[in-house]
N, C-alpha and C positions, 0 to 999 in steps of 0.2 A: 505471455510476456510480449510487450510491444517492442518495436524497433528502438524507440526512445529508451526503454528500460535497458535493452541490450547495450546501447551506446553509453549510458550512465555507468553500467557495470564495467564495461571495457575501459572507459576512461579512468574509473576509480582504480582498477587493477594496474593500469599503465602508470598512473601518477602516485600510487600508494595511498590513495585517499580512503579512509575507513567508510564502510557502508553499513546499513542496518536493513535487514530483510525480514518481512513478515509474510507468512503464508496463510491461506484460508483455513488451514488445519488448526491454527492458533486460536483458541477460544476468545482471546482478548484483542484480536487483530482489528475487527471492525470498530470497536470502541476507540482504539488507538488511532485509527485513521480518521475518525470523526474529530477527535481532539486536534489532530494535525490540521485538518481542513479548517476548523474554526480559527486556529492560530493563523493560517494562511489568509483567511478573510480579514481578521483583525489587523494584519500587518500589510494589507494592500497588495497581495499577490494578484497576478492577472487572472481574469476569468477563465482562460484556457487551462491554466494549471489547476484551479479549483474544480472546474468541471471534470478534468481528468481524474482527480482524486475521488470525486463523487462517483464517477463511472466505475472506478475500481472497487469502491465500497459496494456498489450494487452487484458487481461480478462476484465478490467474496460472499455476499449474502445469498445469492442464487446458488453458489457452489455448496455453501454450508447447508442450505435447505435440502439439497439433493444428496448430501453426504453426511448426515448428522453423526453417523457412527465413526467418522474419521476426524471429528473435531475434538480437541482435548486441550487441557492446560499444559503448557510446555514443561518438560522436565529439566 
């Protein structure tokens, strides 16, 4: 988790803002993040944000490749 992630979570808790969390254990997480990234691109988000999402996708993919037995469909 990055410092930026921690700040987002802390701010959400402080302000009562709902958040949505995905983990690499979720078999649908990468597809979901790609969809989000494409929406970011279509809506003109800055390159730093899009690159950050893409970096996280790569981290999830690497983790899933090393831990296939821990990946599952959420219950």
